[in-house]
N, C-alpha and C positions, 0 to 999 in steps of 0.2 A: 513560285513562292509568292503568296499573297502578302502585300504590304499596304500600309496606310498612305505612304508617301515615298517618292523616290527623287533624289537629286542627281541629275546626269550632267555630263559635260563639265565636270569640275576638276580642278587640280587640288589634291588633298595633301595636307601636312598632318599625317595621322598621329604622329608622336608615339606610335606603337613600339614597344621595346624590341620586337622581333624584326624591325626594319632599321636600317642605319640612319643616323642623323635625325632629321625631322620626320622621317618615314614618308617621304614624298612619293605620291602616285600622280603621274602626269595626266592620264585620262581616267578619272575616277568616278565611282558611283557610291552613293550612300543610300541605303534603304532602311526604312523604319516601320515598326509595327508596335502598337500599344506603348508608344513613347520610348522604345528601345531600338538600338541599332540591330538590324538583321544582317546587314552586310555593309562593309566599307572597304573598298579596294579597287583594283583595276577593273575597268569595264570588261576587258577581254576575259577575265576570270570569274565574272559574276554568274551565279546560277540564274535560271529563268526567273525574272521578277515581273510582277504585275501590281499596279496600284491605281486607284481612282484619280490620283493627283501625281503628275510628273513635273518636276521643276527643272527647267533648262538653266543651267548655271553659266553657260556661255563663256567658259574658260576661267571663271572666277575661282579664287582660292577658298577652300574650306579648312578651317582648323577646329579643334575642339573648342567649345565655349570657354571663354576665359574664366579663371578662378582667382578671386581676391582672398587669400588665405589668412590675412591678418588685418582686421579693422576694429576700430572703436566707434562704430557708426552711430550708436545711440548715446546722446548726451544732451544736456540742456545748455542754453546760452551759446556764447562764443567767446573767443579771446582776442578779437581784433584790436580792442583797445590796448591790451597788454603788448601786442605786437608793435603797435604804434609807439607805445611808451619805450620799448626796448630800442627802437630805431632812434628815439630821441636821447638815448643814453642811459635809461634806467636799468639797473641790474636786476637779475632774477630775484635776489634776496630782497631788494627794495619793493619789487612788485608783490612778493609773497607777504611781506610785512604789512602791506596795504590791503591785504585780503585777496590778492590775486592768485595766480597759479592754479594748481589743481583744486585748491579749496574753493575757488570761485566756480569751477565747473561742478564740483560736488554740490554746492549750495543751489546752483541753478537746476541741476538734475533732480535733486530731492524735491524742489518746489514745483517741478513740471507735472502736469496731469498726464496720465498714461496716454491719452489721445494726442497730447502735445509732443510727447517723446516720439511717437510714431510719425506725426505730421512733420516735425522738423527733420527727421532722418530720411523721409521719403525723397526729397530732392537730391540728397547725397547718393542714395541708392539708385535713383533714376539716372544720375550722371554715369554711374558704373555700368548700368544695363545698356545705356546708349553706346558704349564702346565694346559690347559683345560679352560682357560678364554674365555667366549663367549660374555660378555658385559663389556665395560670399560668406565668410566667417564674420561674426559680430560678437565682440566681447562686452561684458559688463565692466565694472571697475570705477564708475563715477558716482555710484550710490553709497557704497561703503557702509551700508546698514542692511540688515536682512530684508526689510521691506523695500528699500530703494533698489537693491541689487536684483531682487525678484521682479520688480517693475521694469527694470531695464531689459532683463531677459525676456519677459513677456512681450515687451515692445519689439524686440528682435524677432520673436516668433511671429508677431502680427505683421511685420514687414514681409515675411515669406508668404503670408496669406494674401497680402494686398497686391503683390506683384508676382509675375511668373519667374520665380528665381528660387533656387535651393539655398536655404539659410541654415548654417550650422552655428550653434551658440556656444560660447565659452564663458564660464564663471571666473571672473578676475577679481574676486574679493580681496585678494592679497596684492592690491595695486599700490596702495598708499595707506598711511595711517589716517583715519578719519579725524576731522578737526576737534571732535569732542573727546578723543581718546589720547592719553599721554604715554601709554605703555604698549610697545610693539608686541611683546610676548602675550600680554593679556588679549590684545586684539586678534592675534593669530589663533589663540585658543578658541576665541568666539567663532572665527572663520571655520575652524576644524570641527568644533563640537556642535555648533548650531546652524550656521549659515550653509555650509556644504551639505549636510544631511537634508536640509529643507529643499535645496535646489535639486538634489538627486531625487528626493521623494516626489516632487512635483513635476519631474521630467523637464526641467527648464534648461539644463546644461548638457551639451554633448561632450564637453571636455572642461578641464580646469587649468588655469594659467596662474602665474605669479610673476612679480617683478623682483628679481634678485639683484640688488644693487645697493651701494652704500646709502643712497638717499631713500631706499625703500626697505627691503627685508633681506636678512642674512641667509647664507646657504642653509644654516641649521633651521631657521624658521621656514624657509621654503620646503625643506625636506619634510617637515611636519605636515605641511599642506598636501604635499604629494602623497605621503603615506596615507593620509585620511581619504584623499581622492581615490586612490587605488583600492582601498578597502571598500569603497562604494561602487567599484567597477567602472570608474570614469578614467579615461586616458588623460595624460597631462601634457602640457607644453610650457615653455618658459621664455620670458623676457630676460635675456642672458648677455652678460659681458658687453653691455652697450657703452658704459662710461668708464668702466674699470674691469680688471680681470679678477673676479671672485670665484673662478672655477665653475661658472654657471653652465658652460657647454658640457663639461664632464658630469656635472650634477644631473643635467637633463638626461644625458645618456645613461647614467646609472639607474634612472627610473624608467628607462625605455620610452622617453618622451616622443610624441609624434614629431615635435619640432622644437628647436631652440632659435630664437628670433633676435635680430639686431646683430650681435656677435662681433662688433668692431674690435674688441680687445680679446677675443678668443685666442688661445694658444694651440700649439701643435698637439699637445696631449688631448685637449678638448676636441679638436677636429678629428683625431683618430678615434677617440671614444664614440663620437657621434656616428662615424662611418660604421663602426662595429655594431652599434645599437640600431642602426637604421633610422636615426633621428635626423630629420631634414633641417638644413640651415636656411632659415627664411631671412632674406636680406631686404632691408627697408631703406632704400636710397632717399625717399622723401624726407624722412626724419634726419638722415645724415646731412642733406642739403639744408633743411630749414634751421637746424641748430648750429650750422656752420662747423660741423665736425671735420676733423682733418685726418683722423686715422681710419683707413678703409678696412673693411672686414678681410680676413686672411684668405682670399679667394684661391690663391695658389696652394695653400695648405689643404683646402677643401678638395681641390682637384687632385692633389697628390695622393690623398687618402681615400678618394672616392666618396666623399661626403656629398649627398644630394643637395642641390641648391634650388630654392624657390624665391620668387619676388612677390611683394605685396605693397599696398599703398600705405598701411599703418594709419589710415584716415582717423584723425583725432583733433580736438580743438587746440591743443597746446603746442605740439611739436611736428605735426604733419597734416595740416588741413588740406589734404590732397584727395581728389576723387577721380583721378585719371590713371587707370592701369596702363594705358598706352604711353603716357609720359613716364611711368615707372620703367617700362621697357627701355626707353632711351636713357634714362638715368642709370639703370643697371649697366648699360654698355659704356656710357661716357664716364661715369663716376667710379664704377667698380671694375671696368674693363671686361665685363662678361661678353661672351660671343653671342651671335644671333641665336644659335641653337640653344645655348644656356638660358638666354632671356625668354625665348618662346616656350621652352620646356618648363621654365620657372613659373609661368602663369597658366600652365595647363597640367601636364603630367605630374610635375614635382609639387605643384600647389595642391593637387588632389592627394598626393601622398602625405603632405604635411597636415592634411585634415583627416587622414585615415579613410579617404573616400576613393582611393585609386581603383578598387574593384568595381566601382559604379560609374566613374567619370574620369575626365582628364586626357583620354585618348579616343581616337576613332576606331573602335573595335566592336565586333559583334557581342551583344549581351549588355553593353553599357547604355546608359541613358543617351538618347539622341539629343545632345546639347551641342549646337553648332554655332560657329561664327563664320559668316560668308563675307568675303572681302573683295573690294574693287582694287586689287593690287596686281603688279606684274610679277612680284617675287616676295617671299616672306620677309626678307630683310627690310622691306619698306615699313613694316609694323614697328621695327626697332629704330629705324633711321629718322623717320619724320617726327616733328614736334608740333603740337597744336593743330594736328590734322587727323580727322577721323574717317578712314576709308571703309567703315562698316557698311555693307550692302543689306544684310539681313541677319537677324539673330533668331535662332531656333532653340526652344526649350521644350524638352520632352517630346520632340518630334513635331512641334507646332511653331 
């Protein structure tokens, strides 16, 4: 079998569903052609393989390339000054009254030139790539006008052209009420009737998200957004049950959402509904840590009902200025008590599922994109155990 490239002498964590646990192969081979995996499995079972380039892995571990399935990577400015003010005792309300909070990010994002939105996001993206990330989701949501939301999504697309990484984009127009608007229903009507059709027409969004919360939008308003999205053929996902239980998990499941994210206050009915619908629970320990939340997501309920769980950085300027998916692995284990297997599946196979990309990536299986992370580790648990240490040996995207 003719290949472009072969990796030999590796230990594989394939994450394939037909293998138990992490899908470990002790003496493994990965072969690629035209950017896709031709074979990934035991060397003893491999067909005859030939390639102009053979990479000797010398016992290193290969996992699927990591996937960050929830980020707000594109935004203007930062909120470090507000962080300092909160440490000095200022309340969120005081900061908001002074023009801070999300309004300050909206103002900075709207004022930024398109090239500046890309330029400021590149270092954040590069930090993720340096840890083995090969696919990243990027949401809008800091423009809150048709023009600014489109500019953010175009910047996200441009990031995928500037770097060897797969970028999926999500329209999050229903993130917050823009500062010039005083009526939530009127703004949601604009999102549904004007903004969403424009994003779909211009091919800027792969999915549609909303923030269903007391400080954001109601379940009824969210349902209007989801109905409009599905009429345009766009899948949905939801910021759900982060600060209170408004039934967001069950709402996401009712619409067959790809994922429901945060979920600290989700209940058993929501967990069960998500499992039935195949909606992935995306857990975001960076935000939990940064805002000093004390109520952990109901991981035991998700396990009991078979709800799939993913992990992501939630990189954003206000509540999770985090660009390390490796640190998220440790946080998922220490803060949410996930197992090593759950953590690693959560940034590979289940993260791909949360993006609707599992047929293409997330596991080491023939036919999928050859996106690999090659690690200098003795066992996969090291990726979860270590903090502030990056053992990435090489990152492979599309077989290169």
